[in-house]
C-alpha positions as CSV (number, residue, x, y, z in Angstrom):
1,M,-16.9,17.9,0.3
2,L,-16.1,17.9,-3.4
3,L,-13.1,19.8,-4.6
4,I,-12.8,20.0,-8.3
5,V,-9.4,21.2,-9.5
6,E,-7.3,20.5,-12.6
7,I,-3.9,19.3,-11.4
8,N,-0.4,18.5,-12.5
9,V,1.4,16.0,-10.4
10,K,5.0,16.3,-9.2
11,R,6.5,13.7,-6.8
12,E,8.5,15.0,-3.9
13,V,12.1,13.9,-3.9
14,T,12.4,11.0,-1.5
15,R,15.6,9.9,0.2
16,V,17.8,7.3,-1.2
17,F,17.0,3.8,0.1
18,K,20.4,2.4,1.2
19,V,21.3,-1.3,1.2
20,A,24.5,-3.0,2.5
21,L,25.5,-6.5,1.4
22,C,28.0,-8.2,3.6
23,E,29.0,-11.4,1.8
24,D,32.5,-13.0,1.5
25,E,31.6,-15.2,-1.5
26,K,31.7,-13.1,-4.7
27,I,29.3,-15.3,-6.6
28,F,26.6,-14.7,-4.0
29,S,27.3,-11.0,-3.5
30,E,27.1,-10.3,-7.2
31,T,23.8,-12.3,-7.5
32,Q,22.3,-10.5,-4.5
33,K,23.3,-7.1,-5.8
34,K,21.8,-7.9,-9.3
35,I,18.5,-9.0,-7.7
36,C,18.3,-6.0,-5.5
37,R,19.0,-3.6,-8.4
38,E,16.3,-5.2,-10.5
39,I,13.8,-4.9,-7.7
40,F,14.5,-1.2,-7.1
41,E,14.4,-0.5,-10.8
42,K,11.1,-2.4,-11.1
43,F,9.5,-0.1,-8.5
44,N,11.4,3.0,-9.5
45,I,13.0,3.4,-6.0
46,E,16.1,5.7,-5.7
47,H,18.7,3.5,-4.1
48,S,22.4,2.7,-3.3
49,I,23.9,-0.6,-2.7
50,D,27.3,-1.0,-1.0
51,V,29.0,-4.4,-1.0
52,F,31.5,-5.5,1.7
53,E,33.6,-8.7,1.5
54,N,33.9,-9.2,5.2
55,S,32.6,-8.0,8.6
56,K,35.7,-5.9,9.2
57,D,35.2,-3.7,6.1
58,F,31.6,-3.2,6.9
59,F,32.2,-2.3,10.6
60,T,34.9,0.2,9.6
61,A,32.5,2.0,7.3
62,F,29.7,1.7,9.9
63,S,31.7,2.9,13.0
64,N,34.4,5.1,11.6
65,D,32.7,6.6,8.6
66,G,29.2,6.7,10.1
67,Q,27.5,4.9,7.2
68,R,23.9,4.0,8.0
69,Y,21.6,1.7,6.0
70,D,17.9,1.0,5.7
71,L,18.5,-2.7,5.0
72,I,21.5,-4.8,5.8
73,L,21.9,-8.3,4.2
74,L,24.3,-10.2,6.3
75,D,26.0,-13.5,5.5
76,I,26.2,-15.4,8.8
77,V,29.2,-17.6,8.2
78,M,32.2,-15.4,7.4
79,D,35.9,-15.5,8.3
80,G,36.7,-13.5,11.4
81,M,33.7,-11.9,12.9
82,N,30.6,-13.8,11.8
83,G,27.3,-12.1,10.8
84,M,25.6,-12.8,14.1
85,E,28.4,-11.1,16.1
86,L,28.4,-8.2,13.6
87,A,24.6,-7.8,14.0
88,K,25.0,-7.5,17.7
89,M,27.6,-4.7,17.3
90,I,25.3,-2.9,14.8
91,R,22.4,-3.0,17.3
92,D,24.5,-1.3,20.0
93,S,24.3,1.9,18.0
94,D,21.6,1.4,15.4
95,Q,18.1,0.2,16.3
96,E,16.5,1.3,13.0
97,A,18.3,-0.6,10.3
98,E,16.5,-3.8,9.2
99,I,18.8,-6.8,9.3
100,V,18.2,-9.9,7.1
101,F,20.5,-12.8,7.5
102,V,21.6,-14.8,4.5
103,T,22.8,-18.3,5.2
104,S,23.2,-21.8,4.0
105,S,22.0,-23.3,7.3
106,S,19.0,-22.7,9.5
107,E,20.8,-23.6,12.7
108,Y,21.3,-19.9,13.6
109,A,17.7,-18.9,13.4
110,L,17.1,-18.6,17.2
111,G,20.0,-16.2,17.6
112,G,18.3,-13.8,15.2
113,Y,15.7,-12.8,17.9
114,D,18.5,-11.3,20.0
115,V,19.2,-8.7,17.3
116,G,15.7,-8.2,16.0
117,A,16.4,-9.7,12.6
118,L,13.7,-9.1,10.1
119,H,14.1,-12.5,8.3
120,Y,16.4,-15.3,7.2
121,L,17.1,-16.0,3.6
122,M,18.5,-19.3,2.5
123,K,21.1,-19.4,-0.2
124,P,20.6,-19.1,-3.2
125,V,18.3,-16.1,-2.4
126,D,14.7,-16.5,-3.4
127,E,14.0,-13.4,-5.6
128,K,10.2,-13.2,-4.8
129,L,10.9,-13.3,-1.0
130,L,13.6,-10.7,-1.2
131,E,11.3,-8.5,-3.2
132,S,8.6,-8.8,-0.5
133,L,11.1,-7.9,2.2
134,I,12.4,-4.9,0.3
135,K,8.9,-3.6,-0.4
136,K,8.0,-4.2,3.3
137,V,11.0,-2.2,4.6
138,Y,10.6,0.5,2.0
139,R,6.9,1.0,2.7
140,A,7.5,1.1,6.5
141,K,10.2,3.7,6.2
142,N,8.6,5.9,3.6
143,A,4.8,5.7,4.2
144,Q,4.8,8.9,6.3
145,D,7.2,10.8,4.0
146,N,5.5,10.4,0.6
147,Y,3.3,13.2,-0.8
148,F,1.9,14.4,-4.1
149,I,2.5,18.0,-5.0
150,L,-0.7,19.0,-6.7
151,K,-0.5,22.3,-8.7
152,S,-3.7,24.2,-9.2
153,G,-3.2,27.7,-10.7
154,M,-0.7,29.5,-8.5
155,Q,-1.2,27.2,-5.5
156,N,0.6,24.0,-4.6
157,Q,-1.1,21.4,-2.4
158,R,0.6,18.5,-0.6
159,I,-1.5,15.4,-0.5
160,A,-0.2,12.5,1.7
161,V,-0.1,9.1,0.0
162,K,-1.7,7.6,3.1
163,D,-4.8,9.8,2.6
164,V,-5.5,8.5,-0.9
165,I,-8.1,5.7,-1.0
166,V,-8.8,5.1,-4.7
167,M,-8.1,6.6,-8.1
168,E,-10.7,6.1,-10.8
169,T,-10.9,7.0,-14.5
170,V,-14.0,9.2,-15.1
171,G,-14.3,10.4,-18.6
172,R,-11.0,12.0,-19.6
173,R,-9.7,12.6,-16.1
174,V,-8.9,10.7,-13.0
175,E,-11.0,11.1,-9.8
176,I,-8.9,10.8,-6.7
177,T,-10.8,9.9,-3.6
178,L,-9.1,11.0,-0.4
179,T,-10.2,10.4,3.1
180,D,-11.9,13.8,3.3
181,R,-12.5,15.0,-0.2
182,K,-12.2,14.3,-4.0
183,I,-9.8,15.9,-6.4
184,Y,-9.3,15.5,-10.2
185,Y,-6.3,14.9,-12.4
186,S,-6.4,15.8,-16.1
187,G,-4.9,12.8,-17.8
188,K,-4.8,9.1,-17.9
189,L,-4.6,6.8,-14.9
190,S,-1.5,5.1,-16.2
191,E,0.3,8.4,-16.5
192,L,-0.7,9.3,-12.9
193,L,0.6,6.0,-11.6
194,D,3.9,6.6,-13.3
195,D,4.3,9.9,-11.6
196,I,3.4,9.1,-8.0
197,P,5.4,7.2,-5.3
198,K,5.8,3.6,-6.2
199,G,4.9,0.6,-4.0
200,F,1.7,1.9,-2.4
201,F,-0.8,1.6,-5.2
202,V,-2.0,-1.4,-7.1
203,R,-4.1,-1.5,-10.3
204,C,-7.2,-3.6,-9.5
205,H,-9.1,-2.8,-12.7
206,Q,-8.5,-1.1,-16.0
207,A,-10.2,2.0,-14.6
208,F,-9.2,1.8,-10.9
209,A,-6.1,1.8,-8.7
210,V,-6.2,1.5,-4.9
211,N,-4.0,2.4,-2.1
212,I,-3.7,-1.1,-0.7
213,D,-3.1,0.1,2.9
214,N,-6.6,1.7,2.8
215,I,-8.3,-1.6,1.8
216,R,-9.9,-3.6,4.6
217,E,-11.2,-6.6,2.6
218,I,-11.2,-8.2,-0.7
219,N,-14.0,-10.5,-1.8
220,R,-14.8,-12.3,-5.1
221,F,-15.5,-9.2,-7.1
222,D,-14.7,-6.1,-5.1
223,A,-12.2,-4.5,-2.7
224,V,-13.8,-2.9,0.3
225,A,-12.1,0.4,1.3
226,V,-11.8,1.8,4.8
227,N,-14.5,4.3,4.0
228,G,-16.9,1.5,2.9
229,K,-16.5,2.2,-0.8
230,L,-16.8,-0.9,-3.0
231,I,-14.0,-0.9,-5.6
232,P,-14.3,-3.4,-8.5
233,V,-11.4,-5.9,-8.9
234,S,-11.4,-7.5,-12.4
235,R,-10.2,-11.0,-13.1
236,P,-6.9,-10.0,-14.9
237,Y,-5.9,-7.9,-11.8
238,M,-7.2,-10.1,-9.0
239,K,-4.0,-12.1,-8.4
240,D,-1.8,-9.0,-8.1
241,T,-4.3,-7.2,-5.9
242,Q,-4.7,-10.2,-3.5
243,A,-0.9,-10.6,-3.2
244,A,-0.5,-6.8,-2.4
245,F,-3.3,-7.0,0.1
246,L,-1.7,-10.0,1.9
247,L,1.6,-8.3,2.0
248,S,0.1,-5.2,3.5
249,M,-1.6,-7.3,6.2
250,Q,1.7,-9.0,7.0
251,N,3.3,-5.6,7.4
252,G,0.6,-4.6,9.9
């Protein structure tokens, strides 16, 4: 079915992605906060970052004030309650928050399985690895909540991000292929990408952008979508497209 409508795009307001940094060495906490902020700004993600100097301050906010976080970066070796002990207390009441341990030693790695730790980061934190982890958590927590608001005349239409397969420049508009139909955006592909939820789409060609979660294979010249459509991947965009695809596969 082909649905031709001229649309304006408005992104729904998404909830703030909340991060807690629990680190008793100021030089590391400031560096981690700076890296996190740069990552969120890069992908235009609404966020908040709370920094705690010790486990006691974090647990007070967590237990008494009811603060909850999407991602918690925990230093393992701290005075008083260490990060591993704190993580076990967090898990007693919160199974949803993703915990990433930050440490100078790998000797605690096995203990992370007891609290469902997402990953270990060695100090100093690797920026690329932290970026991958943040994108992984963000995508997992928001994939079901992101929609386009497509306005056509007096009607508003919600289009789930997960239903978009590919966006292609056709003449002076963008053809958006969904799992069950096509719609059109009057404008440039770059403008559309600026207005829709970040972290789900990758530019694979000057004229194409794909929803990486709806790609099942990438070969030498093309990406194969879940509906069998072959989408060209040009040389300048191949590296970024392959990296996004591998990350999506790791996320499962």
